[in-house]
N, C-alpha and C positions, 0 to 999 in steps of 0.2 A: 958735109959732116952729118953723121947720124945724130938725131935728137935723142935726148934722154926722155924717159917716160914722163917725168915731172915737167919737163919743158913742153912736151906735147900736150899734156892736160892744161897747163897754164895758157898755151896758145888757144885752146878751145874756150877756156873760161874767159879769156880776154875779150871775147866777142859779146860778153854780157853787156858791155858798154853800149851796144846797139839796141838793147832793149827788146821789146816784143813788137813784131811787125806783122799783124795778121794779113793773110793773102797768100796766093799760091804761085804767082807769076815768077817770083825770084827763085822759089824752090824748083819749079819746073825747068827753069833755065839752068840751074846748077845740075840737076839730074841729066839734062841733055848733054852737058859737057862730060858727064861720066858714062854716057852711053845707055842711059835709062836703066839702071840696075833694079829699080822698083818693079820692072816688068818681068824679072827673071824668076820669081817665086810666087807661090800661092799664099794668100794672107787671110787672116781674120782681123777685122777692125773693131776696136772697142772704145766707145765713148761713154760719158756719164759724169755726174758730179761726184759721186762717191761709189766705191765698190769696184772700180776698174781693175786695180791691182789684184784684188782677191779673185775676181772672176777670171782674169788672165791666168793666175796660179792654178785654179781648178782645171781649166782647159788644158794648160800646158802639162800638168801632171798626168792627166788621163791620156793625152796623146803620147806622151813619153812612155807610159806604161803599156801603151798599145804598140810600141816598137818603133816610133817615129822620131826623127831628129827635129826638134821643135825650137825655132828661134823666137825670142821675145824682145820687145823694145818697150821699156817701162820708165817712168820717172815720177818723182825724183828718186835718187838712189838712197839707200839706208846705210850700207856698209862701205861700199867703194864705188867710185865713178864707173868702173868697168861693168858693174852688174846691170847697168841700163841696157846693155847689149849682151845677151846670154844665149847659150844653146843648152837645152835640157837643164836649165838652172845653173850652168857653169858660166861665169862671166868671161867676156873676151879677155885675152891675155894682154899684158903690158906691151909686148912686142908688136901685137897686131894693132893696138892703138897708135903706136909710133909709126908703123908702116902706113896706116891710113892718113895720119896727119901729114906725113911727108908727101903723100900723093895729093892731098887736098890743099895744102898751103898755096901753091902757085895758082890753082884754079880759083880758090876762094878769094885770095887777095887781088887776083886779076879782075874780079867782078866789080871792083871799086869804080872802074871806068865803064861798066856796062850800064844800060838804061835802068837796071833794077837795083844797083848798089850792092854792097857786101851783105852776105847772109848773116843772120844772128847765130848765137850759140846753139839754140835748139834746132835751127835749120841745118847747121853743120852736123850735129850729132845724128839727126834724122837721116841725112844723106849718107853718113858713115855706116849706119846699120844696114841700109839698103845695099851699099857697096860690099860690106863685109859678108853678108849672106849670099850675094851674087857671085863673088869672085874668090873669097878667102875661106869660107866655111859653109859649104852647101847644106841646105836644110830641106826637109820634106814639107814643112809648113811654118809660117811665121805668124805670131800674134802681136799686133801693134796697138799700143795704148795711145789714145789721143792725148796731146799735151794740153790744149786749151780749147774748149768748145768742140768744134768739129768741122763746120762748113769751111772756115778759113784757116784751120789748123794745117801746118805744113806736112803732117802725115797724110792728109787727104788727097793723095796724088795717085792712087791705084784703085783698081776694081777688085774687091775682096770676094772670097767665097761666101762670107757671112758678115753682116753688120750687126754689132751688139751694142745696145744702149742700156746701161745698168740702172741709173737713177737720174732724177732731175731735182736740183736744189738751187737755192739762191746763193750763187758764188760767182766771183769775177763779174759783178754786175756792171762795172765800168766799161767792160769790153763786150760782154755777151748780152747785156740788156738788163732792165730793172724789173722784169716780170718773169714768172715761170714760163709763160708762153714764148716770150722772146728768147729765153735761154734754151728752151726745148727746140725751137726752130734752128738754133745754131748746132745743137747736138745732132739733130735730124739731118744735118748737111752731109753726114757720112752715108746716108741711104743712097744706093746706086740702082740703076735700072736692072730689074729682074733678079736682084740679089736679095736673098731672104734676110729679114730683119727680126731679131729677137730682142724684146723689150722687157725690162724689169721695172719700168716706170709705174708707180703706184697711184699717182694723182688721177682721179676719175676725169677731171676737166681736161687733162692732156691726152687721154686715150683717143678721142675722135680726131685730134690734130695729127697724132702719129699715124692713125689709120689712113687719114687723107694723104699725108706726105708719102706713105708707102704706096698707096694706090696710084698716086701721080707718077711714080716710078715703076709701076707694075711689079712691085716687090712683094713677095709673100710676107705676111706680117704675123708674128707669133707674140701675143701679149700675155704677160703673167696674170694669172687669175681668170683669163678667158680661154686661151689656147693651151696653156699648161698651168698646173697649180701644185702647191706643196701643202702637206698637212704635217705639222710638227708633232712628233710623238715623244720627244725628249729635247733637252737643251741642245744636243748635238746630233739628233737624228730626225729624219722626216720621210714621209712617203711622197714620191713624185708621180704625177700622172699627166699624160696628154691624151690626144685622141687615139693614138696607136699603142701607147706603152704605159705600163705601171711598174715602177720600181719601188718596192717596199723597203722600209727600214734602211735608208741610206745614211751611213755615218759620215759626219763632216769633220774635217781635220782642223778647221779654224773656229774660233770661239765667238759666240754671239748669235742671237736670233737673226740678225741681218745677214750672217754668213750662210744660213740656210737658204735665204732668198737669192744670194749671189750664186750659191751652188745650183739652185734650180735653174737659173738663167744659163749657167754653164752647161748643165745637162741637156737642156732643150737645144742649145747650139750644137753640142756634140752629136746628138741624135740625128742631126741633119747632114752629118759629114760622111757616113759610111759609103755613100756613092763614090766618094773620092778616097776615103781612108777606111778600107774594109776591115782592118784589124780592130777597130773600136767595137767593143762588146759590152754587155751589161757587167761582166766581171771586171773589165779594165776601168769602166766608169766607177764602179764601187770602190775599187782599189785606189784609183787616183783621187777621188773626192775625199776619201778617208785620210790619205797621207799628205794632202796639200798643206803647205805652210807658206807664210808670208811675213817676213820680219817687220816689226813695228806695228802690226795690227793686233791689238789686244794680246801682246806677247808677254808671257810670264818668264822673267829672267831669274827669279829666285823664289824659294819657298819660305825661308826664315830670315828676314821677314818676306812676305809676298811682295814682289816688285813687278808692276805691270807697266808696259809702255804701249801707247796707242796713239797713232796719228789721227787726230780729229781736227781738221783745219777749217771747219765752217760750222754753222749752226746745226746742220743735219748730222755732222760727224759727232759733235758734242752730245746731241740728244741720244745718238746710238751708244756713245761711250757711257753716259749716265745709266741708260737702260741695262746695258751689259753688266756694269758694276753692281747694279741693284739685284740682278739675277745671280751673279756669281758670288758676290760677297754681301748678302743682305743684312747681316748682323754685325760684321766687323767694322771697327773704326777705320776711316780712310783719310789719308792725307793726299792732296792733289797738287802737284807742281805743274803749272801751265804757262805756256808762252805761245804767241802767235805773231804773224806779220801784221804790219800796220794797216794793210788794205783789207783786213778781215773785220767782221763785226765783233770786235773784242768785248765791248760792253755787254752785248747780249750773251756771248759765250760764257763770260764770267758769271753773269747773273744766273744762268742756268746751272752752272756748277755749284754756285752758292746755295741754290734751293735744295740740293742733295747733300752737299758736304759742309755747308755752313761756314764757320770760321776756319776750317781746315784747308781752304783753297789759298795757294800762294802763287802770285803772279811774278814772273821773272822775265829776263831777256837773254839773248845769246848773240854770238858773233855772226851777224848776217846783215846785208845792206838794208833790208826793209824791216829789221827787228826794232822793237821799242827802244828808245833812248832812256837814260836814267831820269831825265826830266819828264818824259812821257809816263814813266812808271809812277812817279810821284803824283802826277795829275790823276791817274787811274786810282791810286790809293785813296785819295781824298774824295773822288767822285763816287767810287763804288764801295768804299769802306772795305777794301780788300788788302790783305798783307802783301807787300811787295819786297823783293830781294833782287839786288843787281847781280850778285854772284851765285849762279845756279849750282855750281859744283859744291861749294861749301854748304849751301842750303840743303841740297840733296843728301849729303852725308849726315847732316843733323837730323833730317827726317828719317833716315834709315835707322839711326840710333834710337830715336823715339819709338819707331815702329817695332824694333826688337823688344824694347821694354814693355810695350803695350799690346803686343801680338796684333798690331795694326797692319793695314795695307798701305803701301806707297804706290801711287799711280802718277805717271808722267804723261801728259797729253798736250795736244795742240799741233803746231806746225810740224810737218814731216821733216823739215830741215832741222828743227829743234830736236825731234825724236832721234834723228840720225846721230847728232852730237852726243846726246845723253846715252844712247845705246853703246856707242864706242867707248865712252868714259866708263860705263858700268862694266862692260865685258873685259876691258883691259886692266882696270885698276882695283875693283872691289868685289867682283863676283866670287873670287876664291875665298874671300873672308866672310861672306854673308850667307853662303849656302849651308 
């Protein structure tokens, strides 16, 4: 009997019960059962604490504008589960999801008796995208976003054309380590022998480490600030320069100074590809960088009042959010609705928001296994002297009404899972009435 789409996705999500299992043996065994689909295409591998999704978007758009079929694998999703596996920005169809699950079910469930055990949800979805691009929707190149870390992430099972590392920050310390150097060593695990590495890492103390790790793999290393650099000329424009090229006045389609840095990393990567993809030109780079978009990354959903949603799921993300708000809306009153998962440094994130937005920060929760409980909200309220609200929907509507009357800005930030829920709510229920 053919599965319905909802049943197929439920089966995938049911594997969340298996949690996170770092390591590659189980993933390689699963791919072996499928005939190693990961070996059927050319790839770019992207790791980093923040900026992965935006950098993927910049590269995808340029490659697409150069005439190529570009597959992407990203996480988490913002609008629908299907968008995690996309071609030229178009998500995989419901029918293809069903077909993949029907093929995968007996293989995956049969692994219960293997020495490796059953694969997790992320491992299953990772194998699905490899299989989809190998047998169902051929591509010219795929761009793969690491799920967690790099070295032991289940995407780390192929040799790419390029390895890209966007940023390093203190996130997932329980798994990746409690220092920047330890976290960096996990991200650097995607470096492969003789494969060029493009790094947007800014911390000076980490640069020698990455140079060493690249040298050990005889991998050409391109570091931001040393081998390529950007000079901002406006909030959304910059000059790019490396040893061979200078691209003046590049327009960036995504908002924020950090997006100029992500765009520069993407351009350096793209400039290494013409040997394989000769259609990439300065014109397609300019066009693609300018028209790139990425839902949930400082995305403006409304003008009256201004509604901003921005996924900022760690300290570095919150700092970037604060800086971008200060640049884009330096004089307007702002309300901030915030929620994060319990394994994040919530106290520090709230404190940083309060330094900029004072008493206009509201902490809330949402429907997700690792979200804050009502009791935990109350503890945070007393400890941090922050306003808390259990029902984010009604709170958001109240903030929108206040902002209308005061010509203020409403920003929703924090967990990408939270952002996804809020975005769907706004687009479906109230966008038509507030524009």
